[in-house]
C-alpha positions as a Python dict, from the first residue, in 0.01 Angstrom:
ca = {
    (1, 'X'): (0, 0, 0),
    (2, 'X'): (2, 368, -132),
    (3, 'X'): (-317, 529, -237),
    (4, 'X'): (-184, 503, -595),
    (5, 'X'): (-157, 127, -571),
    (6, 'X'): (-497, 89, -394),
    (7, 'X'): (-673, 279, -670),
    (8, 'X'): (-494, 71, -934),
    (9, 'X'): (-609, -234, -755),
    (10, 'X'): (-968, -150, -741),
    (11, 'X'): (-1020, -23, -1102),
    (12, 'X'): (-1357, -128, -1251),
    (13, 'X'): (-1513, 72, -1534),
    (14, 'X'): (-1282, 358, -1452),
    (15, 'X'): (-1115, 608, -1687),
    (16, 'X'): (-743, 693, -1716),
    (17, 'X'): (-644, 1027, -1858),
    (18, 'X'): (-320, 1097, -2066),
    (19, 'X'): (-234, 1466, -2119),
    (20, 'X'): (59, 1527, -2350),
    (21, 'X'): (104, 1784, -2618),
    (22, 'X'): (328, 1546, -2818),
    (23, 'X'): (88, 1365, -3061),
    (24, 'X'): (319, 1065, -3106),
    (25, 'X'): (382, 1020, -2732),
    (26, 'X'): (8, 1061, -2667),
    (27, 'X'): (-86, 792, -2917),
    (28, 'X'): (194, 561, -2807),
    (29, 'X'): (106, 586, -2430),
    (30, 'X'): (-266, 539, -2504),
    (31, 'X'): (-193, 218, -2697),
    (32, 'X'): (37, 84, -2436),
    (33, 'X'): (-202, 152, -2151),
    (34, 'X'): (-489, -2, -2350),
    (35, 'X'): (-285, -322, -2365),
    (36, 'X'): (-161, -325, -2015),
    (37, 'X'): (-478, -211, -1844),
    (38, 'X'): (-759, -358, -2060),
    (39, 'X'): (-1016, -303, -1795),
    (40, 'X'): (-1001, 71, -1795),
    (41, 'X'): (-1098, 318, -2055),
    (42, 'X'): (-798, 530, -2163),
    (43, 'X'): (-873, 888, -2259),
    (44, 'X'): (-620, 1105, -2452),
    (45, 'X'): (-593, 1499, -2421),
    (46, 'X'): (-351, 1694, -2624),
    (47, 'X'): (-376, 1990, -2383),
    (48, 'X'): (-465, 2073, -2017),
    (49, 'X'): (-744, 2288, -2154),
    (50, 'X'): (-906, 1982, -2317),
    (51, 'X'): (-891, 1795, -1995),
    (52, 'X'): (-1055, 2088, -1796),
    (53, 'X'): (-1333, 2111, -2061),
    (54, 'X'): (-1408, 1752, -2006),
    (55, 'X'): (-1459, 1609, -1651),
    (56, 'X'): (-1118, 1672, -1495),
    (57, 'X'): (-1193, 1493, -1165),
    (58, 'X'): (-1347, 1190, -1322),
    (59, 'X'): (-1030, 1002, -1379),
    (60, 'X'): (-866, 742, -1148),
    (61, 'X'): (-520, 825, -1281),
    (62, 'X'): (-349, 1093, -1478),
    (63, 'X'): (-44, 1018, -1696),
    (64, 'X'): (88, 1371, -1771),
    (65, 'X'): (391, 1497, -1960),
    (66, 'X'): (655, 1684, -1758),
    (67, 'X'): (577, 2005, -1959),
    (68, 'X'): (205, 1989, -1877),
    (69, 'X'): (295, 1930, -1511),
    (70, 'X'): (518, 2232, -1504),
    (71, 'X'): (254, 2459, -1644),
    (72, 'X'): (-21, 2327, -1418),
    (73, 'X'): (159, 2202, -1105),
    (74, 'X'): (-109, 2325, -856),
    (75, 'X'): (-375, 2110, -1024),
    (76, 'X'): (-179, 1794, -1029),
    (77, 'X'): (-25, 1841, -687),
    (78, 'X'): (-368, 1819, -540),
    (79, 'X'): (-411, 1488, -709),
    (80, 'X'): (-49, 1370, -686),
    (81, 'X'): (-130, 1018, -552),
    (82, 'X'): (-308, 948, -880),
    (83, 'X'): (-48, 1122, -1116),
    (84, 'X'): (222, 963, -1310),
    (85, 'X'): (469, 1209, -1472),
    (86, 'X'): (595, 1103, -1817),
    (87, 'X'): (961, 1205, -1844),
    (88, 'X'): (1175, 1191, -2152),
    (89, 'X'): (1510, 1054, -2032),
    (90, 'X'): (1680, 1049, -1696),
    (91, 'X'): (1724, 1412, -1644),
    (92, 'X'): (1571, 1538, -1320),
    (93, 'X'): (1253, 1742, -1310),
    (94, 'X'): (1243, 1906, -957),
    (95, 'X'): (878, 1983, -981),
    (96, 'X'): (810, 1605, -1029),
    (97, 'X'): (985, 1494, -718),
    (98, 'X'): (663, 1431, -524),
    (99, 'X'): (506, 1234, -811),
    (100, 'X'): (533, 882, -964),
    (101, 'X'): (756, 898, -1259),
    (102, 'X'): (771, 687, -1576),
    (103, 'X'): (1060, 729, -1817),
    (104, 'X'): (922, 710, -2171),
    (105, 'X'): (1255, 733, -2341),
    (106, 'X'): (1307, 365, -2323),
    (107, 'X'): (1200, 59, -2500),
    (108, 'X'): (841, -64, -2513),
    (109, 'X'): (940, -369, -2332),
    (110, 'X'): (1087, -168, -2043),
    (111, 'X'): (775, 52, -2029),
    (112, 'X'): (553, -263, -2018),
    (113, 'X'): (764, -405, -1737),
    (114, 'X'): (736, -81, -1536),
    (115, 'X'): (355, -73, -1571),
    (116, 'X'): (318, -450, -1502),
    (117, 'X'): (539, -419, -1189),
    (118, 'X'): (316, -152, -1055),
    (119, 'X'): (0, -343, -1137),
    (120, 'X'): (129, -671, -993),
    (121, 'X'): (201, -509, -664),
    (122, 'X'): (-148, -345, -669),
    (123, 'X'): (-342, -648, -768),
    (124, 'X'): (-166, -886, -532),
    (125, 'X'): (-148, -1187, -758),
    (126, 'X'): (-498, -1132, -906),
    (127, 'X'): (-691, -1121, -576),
    (128, 'X'): (-809, -761, -623),
    (129, 'X'): (-859, -768, -1006),
    (130, 'X'): (-1168, -577, -1113),
    (131, 'X'): (-1478, -801, -1152),
    (132, 'X'): (-1519, -737, -1528),
    (133, 'X'): (-1201, -824, -1719),
    (134, 'X'): (-1129, -1012, -2032),
    (135, 'X'): (-1050, -1307, -1815),
    (136, 'X'): (-1353, -1305, -1585),
    (137, 'X'): (-1447, -1672, -1619),
    (138, 'X'): (-1222, -1951, -1483),
    (139, 'X'): (-978, -2045, -1755),
    (140, 'X'): (-942, -2407, -1662),
    (141, 'X'): (-572, -2438, -1746),
    (142, 'X'): (-418, -2767, -1649),
    (143, 'X'): (-96, -2785, -1434),
    (144, 'X'): (102, -2874, -1747),
    (145, 'X'): (-54, -2591, -1948),
    (146, 'X'): (48, -2345, -1667),
    (147, 'X'): (405, -2484, -1691),
    (148, 'X'): (401, -2412, -2068),
    (149, 'X'): (252, -2074, -2008),
    (150, 'X'): (520, -1973, -1767),
    (151, 'X'): (789, -2064, -2014),
    (152, 'X'): (619, -1896, -2309),
    (153, 'X'): (610, -1556, -2131),
    (154, 'X'): (969, -1603, -2008),
    (155, 'X'): (1072, -1604, -2376),
    (156, 'X'): (1138, -1963, -2449),
    (157, 'X'): (1064, -2098, -2794),
    (158, 'X'): (866, -2426, -2842),
    (159, 'X'): (1174, -2647, -2873),
    (160, 'X'): (1320, -2511, -2558),
    (161, 'X'): (995, -2556, -2381),
    (162, 'X'): (980, -2924, -2496),
    (163, 'X'): (1336, -2988, -2375),
    (164, 'X'): (1286, -2814, -2036),
    (165, 'X'): (953, -3012, -1969),
    (166, 'X'): (1072, -3335, -2135),
    (167, 'X'): (775, -3345, -2372),
    (168, 'X'): (754, -3361, -2743),
    (169, 'X'): (743, -3044, -2962),
    (170, 'X'): (403, -3157, -3093),
    (171, 'X'): (273, -3160, -2727),
    (172, 'X'): (411, -2812, -2674),
    (173, 'X'): (239, -2684, -2981),
    (174, 'X'): (-93, -2855, -2866),
    (175, 'X'): (-60, -2703, -2518),
    (176, 'X'): (9, -2358, -2662),
    (177, 'X'): (-307, -2371, -2885),
    (178, 'X'): (-516, -2489, -2594),
    (179, 'X'): (-383, -2205, -2370),
    (180, 'X'): (-474, -1939, -2625),
    (181, 'X'): (-811, -2099, -2690),
    (182, 'X'): (-907, -2115, -2318),
    (183, 'X'): (-794, -1763, -2252),
    (184, 'X'): (-899, -1625, -2578),
    (185, 'X'): (-568, -1448, -2604),
    (186, 'X'): (-367, -1464, -2924),
    (187, 'X'): (-47, -1269, -2857),
    (188, 'X'): (253, -1343, -2639),
    (189, 'X'): (213, -993, -2488),
    (190, 'X'): (-143, -1065, -2391),
    (191, 'X'): (-37, -1399, -2231),
    (192, 'X'): (233, -1212, -2043),
    (193, 'X'): (-4, -967, -1891),
    (194, 'X'): (-244, -1249, -1791),
    (195, 'X'): (42, -1451, -1635),
    (196, 'X'): (181, -1156, -1441),
    (197, 'X'): (-174, -1047, -1317),
    (198, 'X'): (-261, -1393, -1201),
    (199, 'X'): (71, -1457, -1019),
    (200, 'X'): (206, -1724, -1249),
    (201, 'X'): (534, -1515, -1307),
    (202, 'X'): (699, -1234, -1150),
    (203, 'X'): (779, -923, -1366),
    (204, 'X'): (1146, -979, -1317),
    (205, 'X'): (1122, -1324, -1476),
    (206, 'X'): (1010, -1197, -1813),
}
């Protein structure tokens, strides 16, 4: 496992920095990381100068725009195992060849998949999750609820779940409500993150 994955796997009360001069990209990435990595604090910087005026070495990861990387390559090269370069499209950025790269010129679903794939590898089916997460306590899902959860996050609607599991539509709705109540998660995206991080589904299944 790379240093990048090992640090992702041991996050606990740690901070992630995003450095991007594009305000919309900055806000979008902060929101996305907040959803995918709820156990970390995500800090946004609109310039490298802002980062340096803060605590530039206090971050476990840096998500940095290609432009900022080009202007401050030496700083990030020293920390390259913790750096993800945000590129806009599939064009090559020669200076970024030694870094982890995330193409942000794609759908939100694709971005979430990319981040979840990285996290799933790092956390090894939940074994190395940080101690303090939104799902710290045992959830107590029944085997049937886990079956329903798997199908929910794979995109099946209630009727399709009922047909696949040979149960009534009412039973599916009851299981769905019970899952959300037990996990205290109210969105499909939240359930998806939970399912991936705990090894109930693979990223390629969703």
